[in-house]
N, C-alpha and C positions, 0 to 999 in steps of 0.2 A: 492213238486216236488223234485225229486232227481237230483243229479249232473250227468254229462255225464258219469262218471266212473261206475255209477249204471245201465246205459242203455246198452243193448246188441244190437249192430247194426244187422239188418237183413242181410241175405246173399247178397253179392254184385253181381248184374247182369252185365254181360259184354255187353256193347253196343259199337260196333266197329265203329270208325269214318270213314266216306267215304273219299277216296282219293280226294284231292282238286287240282284244276287247276287255282285258282284265282291268277292273277298277281298283286302283290303289288308294288306300286311305292312310291317314297319319296317326293311327292309334289313339285318336281322341284329342289331337292337338288342334283340331278345328280348322284345318286347311288341307287342300289337295296337294299331293306330292307329285311334282313334274319330273318324271324320269326320262324325258326325251332330250334334255340338254346334254351336250357331250360331256363325258366323264373320262377320267384317265385310268382308273384302276378298280377292279372288283376283287374283294377278298371273300371267298366262301368260308363259312365257319368263323367269320370275323369277330363274333362276340364270345368265342370260346377261349380256352386256355392260351393257345399260341396266338390266336388272332388278337386278343386283348393286349398281349405284349407286343405283337408286331405293329399294331397301330401306334403305340407309344414310341416305337423305334424310328418311325418316319420323321425325317427332318422337317417336313411341311405337311400339315393336314388341311383338309378342306372338303367341300362338296365334290371335288374331283375324285375322291375316294369313296367307294361304296362297300358296305359289308352286308353279305347275305347270310342269314343264320336262322335256323328254325327254333332256336332257344330251347332245344331239348337238353342241352347242358350249359350253353352260354347264357349270360344274363344281360339285360338291357343296362343295368347299373354299371357293368364293367366297362362300358364305352360312354358312360355319362360324362358330359363335359368335353368330349372330343368332337370337333366339328366335322363329323362324317355322316353319311347317309346310311342308316341301318334299315335293311329290307328284311322283314320277317317272312320266311318261307323255306320250302324244301327244294333241294337241288334236283329232285326228280320231277319237279313241276315245270314242264316245257315252256308254258306261256310266261310264267313268272321269271324263269331264267332268261328268256328272250328279252323281257322288259329290263331286267337288271343289267344285261350285257350291252344294251343299246349305247353306242358311243364309247365303249370301253376299249382301251388300247392294250392293257395287260391284265392277266388274271392270275391270282394266287389261290390255288385250290387246296384249302385246309379242311373243308367239311368232310366228315367221315363218321362212320360208326366204329369207334376205336375199341381195341381190347381183344386179346386172344381168347380169354375165358368166355366173354359174351358171344364171340363168333362161334365157339363150339356149341354153346347153348342154343343159338338161333342162327344157323348158317344162311337161311333164306333171306332174312332181314339184312344180314351183313352184306350179302351179294347185291341186294336191291339198292342199298345206299352206296356202297363202295365201288360197285361195278356199273350198274345201270345209271346211278347218279353222276358218276364221273363221265360216262359216255354222253349223257345229256349235256353236260357242261362243254365237252369237247366239240360236239356238234354245233352248239350255239356259238362257240368261239369262232368256228369256221364261217358260219353264216354271217357273223358280224365283223369279220376281218380283223380279229384280235391279232396283235403282233407277237405276243409271247404268253405262254401258259406254263406256270410253275406248279408242279404237282407234288403234294406231300405224300411220300411213300414211306416204307419202313425197311429196315435191314435184316435183323435176325429172323423175323417171322417169315420173310420170303426165302431165306437161304436154308433154314432148318438146322439140323445138327451137322455142322461142318467145323473143321479145325480153324480157329481164329488165327490171325485177324481176318475179318470179312473184307473182301474187296469186290469190285463191280464185275469182275470176270468169272466169279464162281458160279457154277450152275445152280439155278434155284430149285429147291426142294421144300416147299412150305409144309409145315406140320399142322397148320390150323387154317380154317376158312378165312380168317383175317389176312394171313399171309398170302393165301391164294387170291383173294380179292385185290390186294394191293399189287400183286404181280400182274393181274389182269389189267389194272389201271396203267401200269408201266407199259404193257403191251400195246394198249390203245394209244398211249402217248407216242410210242415209236411209229405206230401205223398212221397216226394223223400227221406226223412230220413227213413220213414217206409218201402218203397219198394226197395230202392237201397242202403241204408246205407250212403247216402250223408249227411254229418254233416252240416245242415242248421241252421242259426241263424237269425230269423226275428227280426229286431229292429224297434220298433214303435217310430218314431221321433215326438216330439211335434212341436211347431212353431219355426223353426230355423231361426236365423238372423245373420248377420255379414258381413265382407268384401267379395267382389266378388259377391254380390247379386244384381248387377245393373239391371239384366234382370228379376228378380223374381217379381211375382205378389203379394207376401206376403205384409202384411200391413206395416211393418217397412221399407222394401225396397221401396215400393211405396211412403211412406211419405218422405223418404230421397230424392227421385228424385223430388218430388214436392217442397221440401224446396230448392233444388238447382236451380230450374227453376222459383221459385216464384209463382207457381200455387197453387190454393187453395187445401186444404186437404179435402177429402170427406170421411165421416164416414157413413157406411151403417148400418141403425138401429139407436137406441138411444145412442150408445156408451157405454152402460153398459154391453155389451157382453164381455166375458173374454177369455184370451188366456194364455197358459203357454209358455213363451218365453225362448228359450234355445239358448245360445250363441254358435256359430259354433265351436269354439275352444274346448269347453267342450264336445260337441258332438263327435268331432274327437277322443278325448281320449277314449271315450266309444267304438267307432268302432275299434280302435287299440286293445283294451283289448279283444274284442269279437273274434279276430282272434286266440287267444291262450287260453282263459279261459275255465275252466272245468264247463260246464253248460248243462242244458237240451236242447237237439237239437230238432229242429222242432217246438219249442214253442216260442211265441213272448215275447219280453222284452220291457217294456215301458221306454222311455228316455225323461226326462224333468227336471224341477227344483223343482216341488212340490209347486210352488207358482203361483197364478193366478193374472192377471193384466187386468183391463178393458181398452178398447180402449180410453176412456176419460182420464184415468190415464196415459196411454202411451203418449197421446198428451201433457198432462201437463209436463211430464218429458222431452219431446223433446222441448217444448217451453222454459223450463229453460236452456236446453243445447244450443240451437241456439240463444236465446235472443228474447225478445218481439218485438224489433224494426224490426227484420228480419223475423219474423214469419208471414206466409201468412194467409189469412182467412180460417176458417173451416166451411164446409157446411155439413149438415145431409141429407141423402137420404134414400129411402126405403131399408129395409133389403133385401138381396139377397137370392134366394132359395138354399137349400142344405147346408147352413152354420149352424154350431151348435151354441147354445147360450152361453154355458160355456165350458171351457176346463181347466182342472187341473189334473195333472198326479201324480199317486202314484209310486214312484221310488224304493220301497222296494226291488223288485226283482233285479233291476239293481244294487242296493247297495250290495245285497247278492252275486250275481254271477260275477259281473264286478268290484266290489269295486268302483262303480261310485258315485261321489260326485261333482256336478257342483260347480265351484268356482267363477264364474263371475256373479255378480248381474246385474240387468237390467240397472241401471244407468251407470255402468262401461262399459257394453257391447254396449250400445247406443253410448257412447262417442267414443269408438274404431271404431264403424261402421260409424258414422258421419265423423270422421276424415279421414277414408279411402275414403268415397265418395268425400270429399273436395279435397283430394290429387289427385284424379283421374278425376277431372272436367276439361275437355278441349274438344275442338271440335272434335279432332280425336277420343278420347275415346268414345264420344257419337255416332259418326258415326259408329265405329266398334261394339259398343254394340247393335246397332239396325239393322245392316246390316245382311240380311239372305244370307249366302253364299252357293251356290250349289256346292257340291263336289262329286267325285266318291265314292261309298260305299266301294271300295277296295283300298283306299289310305292309305299309312302309312307314318308318319312323324317322324323324329328323332328331338327332341327338346332339345337344349342345348348341350354343349360339343363339338361342331364342330368348327374348326378353320376357319378363313378367312371370315370376313364380318358379316353382320347382318343377322342371320339366320331367324329371324322372318319376316323381310321385304321380303326375298326371298320366304319363305313359303306362306306368305299371297298374294304376287304377283301371285304365281302359282294358288292359290285358286280363285283369281279374274279372271285369264285367263280361268280356268276351268268353272267358272260360265258363262263367256261371250260366251264360245264355246258350252254350253249346249242348 
């Protein structure tokens, strides 16, 4: 595969954005939000697990960075104090996405309905968000002349049951609607590079874990919540199924490099560690970390449909094009993650982490940098009022 310099982009087609009449408000901060000024970067899902970590990985933050999030799993307080613009809304909302992308040079598309089990339960909603939402973002990126579009994809769910290690040239055979939706997103990334010259970079994430994952259904986050509450840990299957666990800080470094690296556009790049760990081995590591006396019972349950047996990633392509080399081993990453969960264990935290707040899709919030009082409390109060009035 050649680098980006060897690729000739196809002729750029001009898609003119429609004139918008969406009224954006500041979530009760008492001023209008001007989204017409040029901005540099849009992160969808910017208040979620990976987004909250990614914002903290940027060397320089400011109003040139926008985060678009519907707050279905992300929280305003996770970006509190960061001088970025948070736009509350849905990636399927064409008008809001057009507003959010005005003046943007680069897009990192993290927003998604994640989870294999959830996709099996509701494949239509999974498709609506992960396929139609991604297509809406790609179309807006072309209309607004975005220079680069980084897309968060997945590895194991796309490839299905294949002999590891996973690499980019294996034929996809998704076992779940989630994997099928992410594969469709990759297909559109390839098509938009081929048809419109949009420089797309699909990144296939392995099993990512770390701070701010309180709402995730992934195994490490779920086990951390069980450890906090003293509930039993449930292992689905015999526990010998394996995963390639990637610490979120290492992932963020790869994403940042993907914004500037010379690489083959429209083609996926796998991100992981190149090491597989069984769920039984993971439990043993967590038991040593927490201590035998505090460790709750472990129960085995039947395996769940749609989940792959083994996951191990070949990161040769990521090394070549991104200079990617994960530096956090699983024991160190678990220690950082568990410490974060302990530091954030309080009743208010758990209330906010589980509360589903209904907000207007055309709300814009400015988080951080405002004088006079507690911005978060005012923003969240406004969200509660909006929920009560809906």
